[in-house]
C-alpha positions in Angstrom: 21.6 20.2 48.9 21.9 18.5 52.3 21.2 15.0 53.5 18.7 13.7 56.1 19.4 13.0 59.8 16.4 10.9 60.7 14.8 11.0 64.1 13.1 7.6 64.0 10.9 5.7 66.3 7.7 3.6 66.5 4.8 6.0 67.4 4.6 7.2 71.0 8.2 6.3 71.8 9.6 9.8 72.6 10.3 11.2 69.1 8.6 14.5 69.8 10.4 14.8 73.1 13.7 14.3 71.2 12.7 17.0 68.7 11.9 19.4 71.5 15.3 18.8 73.1 17.1 19.5 69.7 15.1 22.7 69.2 15.9 24.0 72.7 19.6 23.0 72.4 20.2 24.5 68.9 18.1 27.6 69.3 19.0 28.3 73.0 15.8 30.3 73.5 15.0 32.4 76.6 11.9 30.3 77.1 10.8 26.8 76.0 10.8 26.5 72.2 7.2 26.5 70.9 6.0 23.0 70.4 3.7 24.2 67.6 6.6 25.7 65.7 8.9 22.7 65.5 8.7 22.5 61.7 10.8 25.7 61.6 13.9 23.7 62.5 13.0 20.0 62.0 10.4 18.5 59.7 8.5 15.3 59.2 8.7 12.9 56.2 5.0 12.3 56.2 3.9 16.0 55.8 1.9 16.4 52.6 3.8 19.6 51.8 6.7 17.4 50.5 4.5 15.4 48.2 2.0 17.9 46.7 4.3 18.8 43.8 4.5 15.2 42.7 0.7 14.6 42.4 -1.9 17.3 41.7 -4.7 15.3 43.3 -5.8 16.0 46.9 -3.9 14.0 49.5 -7.0 12.1 50.4 -7.0 10.5 47.0 -3.4 9.1 47.4 -3.1 5.4 48.0 -0.4 3.5 49.8 1.1 2.7 46.4 1.0 6.4 45.5 2.8 7.3 48.7 5.5 4.7 48.2 6.0 5.8 44.6 6.4 9.4 45.7 8.8 8.8 48.7 12.0 9.4 46.8 10.7 12.6 45.3 9.5 13.8 48.6 12.8 13.1 50.3 14.7 14.8 47.5 12.5 17.9 48.1 13.4 17.7 51.8 17.1 17.5 51.0 16.8 20.5 48.6 15.1 22.6 51.3 18.3 23.3 53.1 22.0 23.4 52.1 23.0 21.5 55.2 21.8 18.5 57.0 18.0 18.4 57.4 16.6 16.9 60.6 13.5 14.8 59.9 11.1 12.9 62.1 9.8 9.6 60.9 7.6 6.8 62.2 8.1 4.7 59.1 9.9 1.4 59.4 13.1 1.0 57.4 11.7 -1.4 54.9 11.5 -2.0 51.2 8.0 -2.5 49.6 7.8 -3.8 46.0 11.4 -2.8 45.4 10.9 0.8 46.7 12.7 2.0 49.8 10.6 3.8 52.3 13.8 5.5 53.6 16.2 6.5 50.9 19.6 5.5 52.2 21.6 7.4 49.6 19.9 10.6 50.9 20.6 9.7 54.5 23.3 11.2 56.7 22.5 9.2 59.8 19.7 8.4 62.3 18.9 8.7 65.9 16.5 5.9 66.9 14.4 6.0 70.1 13.2 2.7 71.5 10.7 2.4 74.3 9.5 -0.6 76.4 6.4 -1.9 74.6 4.7 -2.6 77.9 4.6 1.1 78.6 4.2 2.1 75.0 1.0 0.2 74.6 -0.7 2.4 77.2 0.2 5.6 75.3 -0.7 4.0 72.0 -4.1 3.0 73.3 -4.9 6.6 74.3 -3.4 8.0 71.1 -5.6 5.8 68.9 -8.6 5.9 71.2 -8.8 2.1 71.6 -8.6 -0.3 74.6 -5.3 -1.9 75.6 -6.2 -5.3 74.0 -6.7 -3.6 70.7 -3.5 -1.6 71.1 -1.7 -4.9 71.7 -3.1 -6.2 68.4 -2.0 -3.1 66.5 1.6 -3.4 67.8 1.6 -7.0 66.4 0.1 -6.1 63.0 2.6 -6.3 60.2 0.3 -4.1 58.0 -0.2 -1.4 60.6 0.5 2.2 59.6 -0.6 5.7 60.2 -3.7 7.0 58.4 -3.6 9.9 56.0 -5.4 13.2 56.0 -4.8 16.6 54.4 -1.7 17.1 56.6 0.1 13.8 56.5 0.4 10.8 54.2 0.1 7.2 54.9 2.9 5.7 57.1 4.3 2.2 57.2 4.8 1.1 60.8 4.8 -2.7 60.7 4.9 -4.5 64.0 6.8 -2.9 67.0 9.4 -5.7 66.8 9.9 -5.4 63.0 10.1 -1.6 63.3 12.8 -1.8 66.0 14.7 -4.5 64.1 14.5 -2.7 60.8 16.3 0.4 62.2 18.7 -1.2 64.8 19.7 -4.7 63.7 22.2 -3.7 61.1 25.4 -2.1 62.5 25.9 1.4 61.0 28.4 4.1 62.1 25.7 6.7 61.4 23.2 5.2 63.8 22.7 6.3 67.4 20.2 4.4 69.5 18.7 5.7 72.7 16.2 4.2 75.1 13.2 6.3 76.3 13.8 5.1 79.8 17.4 6.4 79.8 16.1 9.8 78.6 14.1 9.8 81.8 16.6 8.3 84.2 19.9 9.5 82.9 19.1 12.7 81.0 22.5 14.3 81.1 24.3 11.2 79.8 21.6 10.4 77.3 21.0 13.8 75.8 24.7 14.7 76.0 25.3 11.6 73.9 22.7 12.8 71.4 24.4 16.2 71.1 27.8 14.6 70.6 26.4 12.3 67.9 25.1 15.4 66.1 28.6 16.9 66.2 27.5 19.6 68.8 29.6 20.5 71.8 27.3 22.5 74.0 28.5 23.8 77.4 27.2 22.0 80.4 25.0 25.0 81.2 23.5 25.0 77.8 22.9 21.3 77.8 21.3 21.4 81.2 19.1 24.3 80.1 17.9 22.4 76.9 17.1 19.4 79.0 15.1 21.5 81.4 13.2 23.5 78.7 12.2 20.3 76.9 11.2 18.3 80.1 7.9 16.6 80.2 6.6 19.1 82.7 7.5 22.0 80.2 6.0 20.2 77.2 2.8 19.3 79.1 2.4 22.9 80.3 2.6 24.2 76.7 0.0 21.7 75.6 -2.3 22.6 78.4 -2.0 26.3 77.7 -2.2 26.4 73.9 -2.8 22.8 72.6 -0.6 20.8 70.3 -1.2 20.5 66.6 0.2 17.0 66.4 -2.2 15.6 69.1 -4.5 12.8 67.9 -8.2 13.9 67.9 -8.9 10.5 69.6 -6.4 11.0 72.4 -6.8 12.7 75.8 -3.3 14.4 75.7 -0.3 14.1 73.5 2.1 14.5 76.5 0.2 12.2 78.7 2.3 11.0 81.6 5.9 10.8 80.7 6.9 8.0 83.0 8.3 4.5 82.8 7.0 1.4 84.6 3.3 2.2 84.6 2.6 -1.2 83.0 3.2 -2.9 86.3 0.0 -1.4 87.7 -2.0 -1.0 84.4 -1.6 -4.3 82.5 -3.1 -7.6 83.5 -0.9 -10.7 83.6 -2.5 -12.0 80.4 -1.8 -8.7 78.6 1.8 -8.7 79.8 2.2 -12.3 78.6 0.8 -11.5 75.2 3.1 -8.5 74.6 6.1 -10.6 75.7 5.0 -13.4 73.4 4.8 -11.1 70.5 8.0 -9.1 71.1 10.3 -11.2 73.4 13.4 -11.1 71.1 13.6 -7.3 70.7 12.5 -6.7 74.3 15.4 -8.9 75.5 17.8 -7.1 73.2 17.1 -3.8 74.9 16.8 -5.0 78.5 13.0 -4.9 78.8 12.8 -8.6 79.4 13.4 -10.5 81.6 15.1 -7.8 83.7 11.8 -5.9 84.0 9.8 -8.4 86.1 6.0 -8.6 86.3 4.1 -8.2 89.5 3.7 -11.9 89.7 7.4 -12.5 88.9 
């Protein structure tokens, strides 16, 4: 039985992009790895397939308490699915609720955490949830926020953006590798190369370049346009929407910027999002 390498992030921070890169790097395909077949190599901790053996009722009947109670059994099933390390996507915060760990640390081999500027993230989140920007700002500041369940995924615990980031990154751990979404864009060779090294992989420069190219936003968007993406929210316009940094400078009002900074200043400062990134007025 293996242990879990978590690919962790707050929603809409670049987690799926990271998964696509890992697929293209490890499989080295002749054409971009199918975005609708990513569960063949990596999986998600919220997929109902890992919980169904623990509760015979339909997933729609499971409560948050039920999900929390089943978390360990689900992660044990994930570990048992492969003899080696299992790569698992999660949007859950690394928190304990009622004495139960959402992330089972004794089943954990390590984690790659992707953090994204909340000033840009809020734009993607608004589209993903089908709400306006002001509502998305409220969601990111809600300690009780979490993903809703359906027949495919269970309830998730997101917490606030700041608490999510802090929960995964505040405690030093040798098995943790943190990357910024913006560096994935601006310094892909350095950033994705660092991810590969953290995973114990030593790809050639040619193979690394190819994996970066095959998992580029342009490639991912082209796939979604041609055949759709199963993980797209029914409320969103596109899953792979824009793939840029700095849009907030033209899309957010001064009041919206101030509210996000007020809510998340400490973690924004930690990761260089404030005050280095200045507003239009600044």
